[in-house]
C-alpha positions in Angstrom: -14.8 -21.9 32.2 -16.6 -19.5 29.3 -13.8 -17.4 29.6 -11.3 -19.4 28.3 -13.3 -20.5 25.5 -13.1 -17.1 23.8 -9.1 -16.9 23.4 -9.2 -20.5 22.5 -11.9 -20.1 19.8 -10.3 -17.1 18.4 -7.0 -19.0 18.3 -8.0 -21.8 16.8 -9.7 -19.9 14.1 -6.4 -17.9 13.2 -4.7 -21.1 13.0 -6.9 -22.7 10.8 -7.3 -19.8 8.5 -3.4 -19.7 8.1 -3.2 -23.6 7.8 -5.7 -23.8 5.2 -4.0 -20.6 3.4 -0.4 -22.5 3.3 -1.3 -26.2 2.9 -3.5 -24.5 -0.3 -0.6 -22.7 -1.6 1.7 -25.4 -1.2 -0.5 -28.0 -3.0 -1.3 -25.4 -5.9 2.9 -25.1 -6.1 3.5 -28.7 -6.4 0.9 -29.3 -8.7 2.3 -26.6 -11.0 6.4 -27.7 -10.6 4.7 -31.7 -11.6 3.1 -29.9 -14.6 6.5 -28.7 -15.5 5.8 -24.9 -14.9 8.5 -22.6 -14.2 9.4 -21.6 -10.8 10.0 -17.7 -11.8 6.0 -17.7 -11.8 6.0 -17.6 -7.8 8.4 -14.8 -7.7 5.5 -12.6 -10.1 3.9 -9.6 -7.8 6.9 -9.2 -5.6 8.5 -6.0 -5.1 11.9 -5.3 -6.2 12.3 -3.0 -3.3 13.5 -4.4 0.0 10.5 -4.8 2.5 12.4 -3.2 5.2 12.5 0.1 2.9 8.7 -0.1 2.5 7.6 -0.3 6.1 10.0 2.2 7.3 8.7 4.9 4.7 5.4 4.1 5.6 5.8 4.4 9.2 8.0 7.6 8.9 5.0 9.1 7.2 2.4 7.8 9.5 4.1 9.0 12.2 4.6 12.4 10.9 1.3 12.9 10.0 -0.1 11.8 13.1 2.0 14.3 14.6 0.7 17.2 12.0 -2.7 15.9 12.9 -2.4 16.8 16.7 -0.8 19.9 15.5 -3.7 21.0 13.3 -6.0 19.7 15.8 -4.8 21.7 18.8 -4.8 24.9 16.5 -8.6 24.3 15.7 -9.6 23.2 19.1 -8.1 26.9 20.5 -9.4 29.0 18.1 -12.7 27.2 16.9 -16.0 26.4 19.1 -15.3 22.8 18.1 -14.1 21.6 21.4 -12.0 18.4 21.9 -14.2 16.2 19.8 -11.8 17.7 16.8 -8.7 15.5 17.9 -9.5 12.2 16.7 -11.4 13.1 13.3 -8.1 15.1 12.4 -5.7 12.6 13.7 -7.5 9.8 11.6 -7.9 12.0 8.7 -4.0 12.9 8.6 -2.6 9.2 9.4 -4.8 8.3 6.3 -3.6 10.8 4.2 0.1 9.9 5.3 -0.9 6.1 4.6 -1.8 7.2 1.0 1.2 9.1 0.4 3.2 6.4 1.8 1.5 4.0 -0.6 2.5 6.2 -3.6 5.4 6.6 -2.4 6.2 2.7 -2.2 5.0 2.3 -5.9 7.5 4.9 -6.7 10.4 2.8 -5.0 9.1 -0.4 -6.9 9.9 1.8 -10.3 13.4 2.6 -9.4 
């Protein structure tokens, strides 16, 4: 019986946070509309580039940087005495670098 409580409580917690976020956002928007605010304020802060371009760019850079990380880790493993422990560090370092580059490139997409 206790095994089922963990997934149920996790689902309820996620559902509660999402419900609270969406209902609060809806109430705020209705209050602004009642005061006569322009509807264009709801679109502020959104990027002008399509979301699929941003996701595709970040995913491509992430996968390429993971591949480069495996390659560099293999070289370090063969030519140094670091051992197999170099793989996770190099892969995560290169993945983070790829995501950082993807973030900067996504900002450049918004400027176009």
